[in-house]
N, C-alpha and C positions, 0 to 999 in steps of 0.2 A: 565098789563103784563110787567115784567121787561125787559128792553133792555139789550143786552150784546154786548161786543166787538167781532166782528167776527175776527177770526185769519187771518193773512195774508195768501194769497194763493201762495205767492212766495215760491217755494220749490227748491230742488236740490242743486247741489254743490255750485253755486254762492251764494245762500242764506246763507248757512253755512259759506262759505268763507268770505262773507261780515260781518257777525256777529262776526266771530272769529277775523278777522282783526281789527275791531273797538274795540273789547274788549281788544286786545293787545295794541292798540293805547292809550287807556285811562288808562290802568293798569300799563304800564311800567314806567311812570315817578317817582312814589314814590320809587319803587324798584331800579331804576337807581340811584337816589340820594342817597339812603341808601347804595348801593353797592360801589359807587364811593366817599363816604364821606371822606375816608382817603386821597385820591388824591386831593379832593377839599380843604381839610384842609391845604394842602401845598401851596395853592395860595391865600387863604383868611382865616379869622377866622371862621372856620366851624367845629363843633364838634358833639358829640352824642346828646346833648341837642337841637342843631339846627335841626338835623335829626328828632328828636321826634316832634318838633314844626311844621316842614314842613309837615311831614306825617299826623300829627293830624289835621292840617289845611285843608289838602286835603280831609280827610275823614269827617271832621266837615261840610264842605260845601256840600259834597255829602249826608250826613245824613239829613241835614236840608232841602235840596231840593228834596230828593227822593220821599216823599209822594206826592209832587206836580208834579213831573216829569212824573208820569204815566198819569196824566191828559193831560199834554202837548203832550206826545207821542200819546194819543188817538186823540188829535186835529190835529196834523200835520202829523201823520202817522209814522210808525216805521222806514222806510227807510230814510226819511228826518231827523229824530232824530239821526240816525247813522251818517249821513253826517255832521251834526252840531257837534256831539261829536268828530269825527275824526279831524275836522278843529280846534276845540277848544284846543284839546290836542297838536296839532302841534304848535299852537301859544304859548302855555304854555312852551313847550320844547325849543322854540326859546328864551323865556324869561330866562329860566335856563341857556342856553348856553351863553347868554350875561351878566348874573348876575356878579356883581363885589363885592357883599357882601352877608352875610348870610341872611339878611333881604330880599334882592331881590330874592334869591332862595325860601325862605319861601312864599313870595307873589306869585311868579309864580306857585309854586306847589299848593298853596291853590286855586288859580283860576281854575286850571285843575279839581278841584272837581265839577265845574258846568257841563262840558260835561260828567264827569263820572257818574253823577246822572241819565243821560238819557239812559244809555246803557242797563241795565238789563230789564226794562220794555219793551223797543223796541225789544231786543233780544228774550225774552220769547214770545212776541206776534208773531214774525216771525216764531220761531221754533214750535209754537203750530199749525201752518198750515202744518207741515210735517206729513206724515202718522203715524198712531198710532203704538204701540208695540215697538219692539226693534229698529226700524228705528229712531223713535223720541227719544228714550232713548239714542242711540249712538250719535245722533246729540247734545243732551244736554251735554253729557260727552265730546264730541269733542270741543264744544264751550267753556265749562268751563276750558278746558286746556289752554285757552288764558292767564290766570293769571300766572300759572307756566311757560308758554312760555315766559312771560315777565321777570320772574326771570332768565330764561335760557339766554335770551339776555343780561341781566345785568351781569350775571356771566361770560359769554363769553367776554364781554367788560373788566371786571376786569382782567381776565386772560391775555387779550391782552395788557391792559394798564400797569398792574403790579405795580411796584413801581414808575413809572413816574408820572409827573403832567399833562399829556396831556389828561385831562378829557373832555375839551370842544369839540374837534373833535368827541369824542365818542357821546356826546349829540347831536351834529349837525347831525351825521349819523343816529341816531334814529329818529330825527325830519324829515329827508328825507324819511325814511321808513314809518313813520306815514302819510306823505302827499300822498304816493302812495296807501294807503288804499282806497282812494276815487274811485280808478279804479275797485274795486271788490264789492262795495256796490250795491245791486240790486236796481232797480227802485222802487219808492214808489207809493202809491195810488194817485188817482186824488184828486185835491184840493176840489172838490165838496163833497167829503166824510168826510171832516174834521168836520163839525158841527154835523152830526149824531154821529160821534165817540165821540166827547166831551160830548154830551148829554148822550150817553150810559155810559160813565165813571162816569158822575155825578149821574146817577141812581144807579150805583154800589156803589159809595162812600156813597150814602144815606142809604145803608144797604140792598137794595133789593136783590142783588146777594149773600149776606151773610146769608140771612134768610134761615133756614133749611139746611144750609151747614153742611157737615160732621164734627163732633166734636165740632161745635159751636165756639163762640169767644175764649173760653179757649184754643182750639187747636192752633189758630193763635197766641195767646199770648205766648204760650209755644214755638212755632216755632220762633217767633221774639226774645224771650229771649235766646233761644239756639243759634240762629244765632249771636246774640250780643256777647255772651261769647266765642263762637268758633272763632269769628273774632278777639277778643282781643288777643287770642293766635296766630292765623294764620298770621295776618298782622304784628305782631312783628317779626316773623321769618326772612323774607328777609331783614327787615330794620336793624337788629342787628346781623345777622349771621356773617358778615364780621368782626365786631369789637370783637365779641366773639371768633372767630377763631384766630384773632391776639393776643388776651389776652391769649389764650391757646398755643401760640407759633407756630401757623401754618402760613406758608408763604401766601402772597396774591394770588400767582398762584394756590396753593393747595386749598385755600378757594374758589377761582373762580371755580375750578374743582368740588369741593364738591357741590357748589350751582348748577352747571350745572347738576350733577348727581341727586341731589335732585329734581330739576325741572323736569327732565325726569321721575323720579319715580312718581312724582305727576301727570304728564300728563297721564302716564299709569294707575295709580290708578283711576283717574277721569273717563277715558274712560271705563275701565273694570268694575268699580262699577256701572256706569250708564247702561252699556250693560246688566249686570246681573240683574239690577233692572227693565229692560224692561219686564220681565216675571212676575213681582210682582205688586201688588197694593201698594199705598204709605205707608200704615201702616207697611208692611213687609220691605219696603225700609228704613223706618226710623230706624228700628232695626239695619240695617247695618251701617247707618250713626252714630248712637250712639256708636257702637263697634269701628268704625274707630276713633272717637274722643277720646275714652278711650285709644286706642293704641297710638294715638298721644301724649297724656299726658305723657306717659312713655318716648317718644322721647324727650320731653322738659326737663324731669328730667335728662336724659343723657347729654343734652347740658349744664346743670348746674354743671356737675361734674368737668369741667375745664380741662379735659384730652383730649389728641389727639384722642384716640379711642372713647371716649364719644362724642366728637364733630362730628366725622364721622358717627357713628351709629345713634346718636341722630338726626342729620340733615336729614338722609335718612328716619327715622321713622316719624319725625315731618312733613316732606314734603309729604311723601306718605300717611300716615294715618291722621295726624292732619290737613292736608290741601287738602286731596284728596276727601273729602265728598261733595263738592259744587254741582257738576253736579247731583248727586243722590238726594241731598236735594232739588234743584230747581225742579227736575222732580216730587218729592213728593208734592211740593207746588202746581204745576199745576194740579195734580190729586186731591188734596184736594179742590181746587177752580177752576174748569175748565171753569166756566163762568165769572170769574173775575180775570183773570191772571195778567193783568197790575196792578190792584188795590192791590191784595195781595202781588205781587212782590214788589211794592213800600213800603209796610210795612216791609216785611222780609229783603229786601235790605237796608232799613233804619237801621234795627238792625245791619246788617253787617257793614255798614259804621260807625255807632256810635261806634261799637267795634273797628274799625280802628282808631277812635279818641282816645279812652281810652287806647288801648293796648300800643302804643309807649310811651305815657306819663307815664303810670303806670310802664312800664319797666325802663324808664329813671329815674323815681323817686326812684325806689327800687335799681337800679344798682348804681346810684351815681358815685363816682370815682372808677370804676372797680369792683363793687360787682355783677358780672354777674351771679354767681351761685344762690344766693337768688332770683334774678329777674326771672330767668328761672323757679324756683320752684313755684313762684307765678303764672306764665303763665300756668304751668302744672295744678295748682288748677282750673284755669279758664276753661281749656279744659275739666277737669273731671266734673265740674259743668255743662258745656254745654251738655255733654253726658247724665247726669241725666235729664236735661230738655227735651232733645229729646226723652228719654225713656218715660217721662211723656206725651209728645205729642202723641206718639204711643199708649199709654194706653188710652188716650182720644178718639183717632180714633177708636180703637178696641171696647171699652166699650160704648162710647157715641153714636155712630151712628149719626143720624141726630138729632141735638138739636135745637129747635126753640127758 
């Protein structure tokens, strides 16, 4: 008989607050660096290529460690993993604040990829212990609002800093907020439970939990591929929105306001989409995910027009639709593999992180010296391809049933 990981019994407001706070803590650094890149460039040699390298390093480490992080979370418990993640992010932000060169910023941001790899397996395991139906669905949506909340923080800081070069105090302030996250993380399981959890995860990884699962391995492959392509598009958005706005003739204050508005739109989209998905099974939820990604592709096209109105409308559409799918997507993943949540999350999140590696590098390679229009068009193609893969995953779910 195959062992499974029992979901955490920690429920309630503190569980959601702890997960949300930790997700913000590990998600904010790359967006913060991307948003403040212009101000950082006034005190050191730091440009778009350095932003791409730093963000890619962050996601590369996250992607490489993600499949193993689920095993670590099963061994130490999700609450302990959240505490380690928050502490690691705080130390990385201190490194960014003290950095005197682009190489130091890249190194600090890359190392934050280690704690970032722990968060999704730990979060999904904790949230799986919350009551079923719309309560759990809303929790998934609320927690996934952490990433747009991170871009909201970065946008607010940009609006405050504006054209000045005082970016270091902004980074120190965020590091202090991240340190405070430890206060809201719930208590973890007893150490005596660690070994059974690790053995359970090993059983899952050996394939027991996947045998007879809905849609079979091809469903998981489509979900991982779709997450990868969607992440190529989404992680590029906050990293290069500021420089795109500057190229379009928009002031830093307006860019910050647009990023804040887009972040709020994304938060609302994630919560509403997940809430509506609570009444559906994953197959129907995936259809909504695919439609959102297709709509987001249009937003990226508008960003590529280089006009002020295209920047405004495109940013809102890209944030709300092209980046508002995550909560509903993760909810669908847990419904597809309810007995191997940490294992399958490690795979899909690995796709998300690997997309974060490729997205900024791809954008920077295409954009070169100011060719932001073609770069956004390539990103739009990635989003459209992601929508097609999610549609294929839904088809496997509907038609395949249980595949041995």
